[in-house]
C-alpha positions in Angstrom: 146.7 233.2 136.2 147.4 234.8 139.6 144.2 236.1 141.2 142.9 237.3 144.6 139.6 236.2 146.1 137.8 236.1 149.5 138.9 233.1 151.6 136.8 230.0 152.0 136.6 227.3 154.7 138.7 225.0 152.4 141.6 227.5 152.8 141.9 227.0 156.5 145.3 225.2 156.3 146.8 227.9 154.1 145.3 230.6 156.3 146.8 229.1 159.4 150.2 228.7 157.8 150.1 232.4 156.7 149.0 233.6 160.1 151.8 231.7 161.9 154.4 232.9 159.3 153.3 236.5 159.9 153.0 236.3 163.7 156.0 233.9 164.3 156.7 233.7 168.1 153.6 235.8 168.9 151.5 232.9 167.7 153.2 230.6 170.2 152.3 232.9 173.1 148.6 232.1 172.6 149.2 228.4 173.3 151.8 228.8 176.1 154.1 226.6 174.1 157.1 226.6 171.8 155.3 224.1 169.6 154.3 225.5 166.2 152.1 222.4 165.6 149.9 223.4 168.6 149.6 226.9 167.3 148.7 225.6 163.9 145.9 223.4 165.3 144.3 226.5 167.0 144.6 228.8 164.0 143.5 226.2 161.5 140.4 225.6 163.6 139.5 229.2 163.9 140.3 229.9 160.2 137.7 227.3 159.3 135.0 228.9 161.5 132.8 232.0 161.0 132.5 235.0 163.3 136.0 235.2 164.8 139.1 237.3 164.4 140.9 234.6 162.4 138.0 233.4 160.2 138.3 232.7 156.5 135.6 235.4 156.3 138.2 238.0 157.1 140.7 236.9 154.5 141.7 237.6 150.9 143.9 234.9 149.4 146.2 235.0 146.4 146.2 231.9 144.3 147.1 230.3 141.0 145.6 227.0 139.8 143.8 226.7 143.1 147.1 226.8 145.1 147.0 229.5 147.8 150.4 231.1 148.3 149.5 234.4 150.1 146.9 235.5 152.6 145.9 238.8 154.1 143.7 238.8 157.2 141.8 242.0 157.9 138.5 243.0 159.7 136.5 245.9 161.0 138.5 247.4 163.8 135.3 248.4 165.6 134.4 244.7 166.0 137.7 243.6 167.5 136.3 242.7 170.9 133.4 240.8 169.4 135.7 238.9 166.9 138.4 238.3 169.5 136.2 236.8 172.2 135.7 233.3 170.8 139.4 232.9 170.3 140.3 234.2 173.8 137.7 231.9 175.4 139.1 228.9 173.6 142.8 229.5 174.3 142.0 230.3 178.0 140.1 227.1 178.4 142.4 224.8 176.4 145.8 226.4 176.7 145.7 228.2 180.0 146.3 231.5 178.3 146.0 234.2 180.9 146.9 237.4 179.0 144.6 240.1 177.7 145.9 241.4 174.4 145.8 245.2 174.1 143.4 246.6 171.5 145.5 246.7 168.4 143.0 248.6 166.2 140.2 251.1 166.5 136.8 251.8 165.2 136.5 253.3 161.8 139.4 251.4 160.2 139.8 248.1 158.5 142.6 246.5 160.5 145.2 244.5 158.5 146.0 241.9 161.1 148.5 239.8 159.1 149.8 239.6 155.6 151.9 236.7 154.5 153.3 235.2 151.3 154.7 231.7 151.5 158.6 231.8 151.2 158.7 229.9 147.9 156.5 232.7 146.3 158.1 235.8 147.9 159.7 238.6 145.9 157.0 238.5 143.2 154.9 241.4 144.4 152.2 239.2 145.9 152.1 240.9 149.3 151.6 244.3 147.6 148.8 242.8 145.4 147.1 241.5 148.5 147.3 244.9 150.2 146.0 246.7 147.1 143.0 244.2 147.0 142.3 245.0 150.7 142.5 248.7 150.1 140.0 248.4 147.2 137.7 246.2 149.2 137.9 248.6 152.2 136.9 251.5 149.9 134.0 249.6 148.5 132.8 248.9 152.0 132.9 252.6 152.9 135.8 252.6 155.3 137.9 255.7 155.5 141.2 254.1 156.5 143.2 250.8 156.7 145.3 250.4 159.8 148.1 247.9 160.8 150.8 247.4 163.3 154.4 246.9 162.3 157.1 245.7 164.7 159.5 248.4 165.7 162.3 245.9 165.0 161.2 245.5 161.4 162.2 248.7 159.5 162.1 247.0 156.1 158.4 246.2 156.6 157.8 249.8 157.8 159.5 251.1 154.6 157.3 248.8 152.4 154.1 250.1 154.0 155.3 253.7 153.7 156.0 253.2 150.0 152.4 252.0 149.6 151.1 255.1 151.4 150.8 254.1 155.0 151.8 256.7 157.6 152.7 256.3 161.3 149.9 257.3 163.5 151.6 256.5 166.8 153.1 253.7 168.9 151.1 250.7 170.2 152.0 247.8 172.5 150.8 244.3 172.1 151.7 241.3 174.3 155.0 242.8 175.4 156.1 244.0 171.9 156.3 247.6 170.6 154.8 248.4 167.3 154.1 251.4 165.1 150.4 251.9 164.3 150.3 252.8 160.6 147.3 254.1 158.7 146.4 254.3 155.0 143.8 257.0 154.4 141.3 256.0 151.7 
């Protein structure tokens, strides 16, 4: 039976794979490389740790028979700087990352950082199931909205979020890309 649950340290490999699938080339920028294996090492390490932007603590996974095939990564937007700092410190020290990512979220919202369904499981409504689980969890935690960024060059994703009930709140820039900041009011 397909179910959603909060991520665990044992899910680090699947979480890393999902983050990289969602971020694609953006994930490579963090390691100053075109090598996805390097990016995977970084994201798998942080997915297995607590108290950071990419921690298992900030995920909901979708699984069946203990096989994870979809992941949503989301956290309190008001804690972005605190959650981001360990990651930035690490990639600056180990990968000569020099950038400073713009704030992609804001206080008062749960920020949906990434959502990804592994290719072999796409088209089954899993992404929508993960988003609905996040919306419900956000409501239970007392948040008033869920926010996300969608690439300006990805109109199909924007339409998907609009069908769910997200609305464009304005433009945002992130590491040289242009995005629409979309919000779902709870």
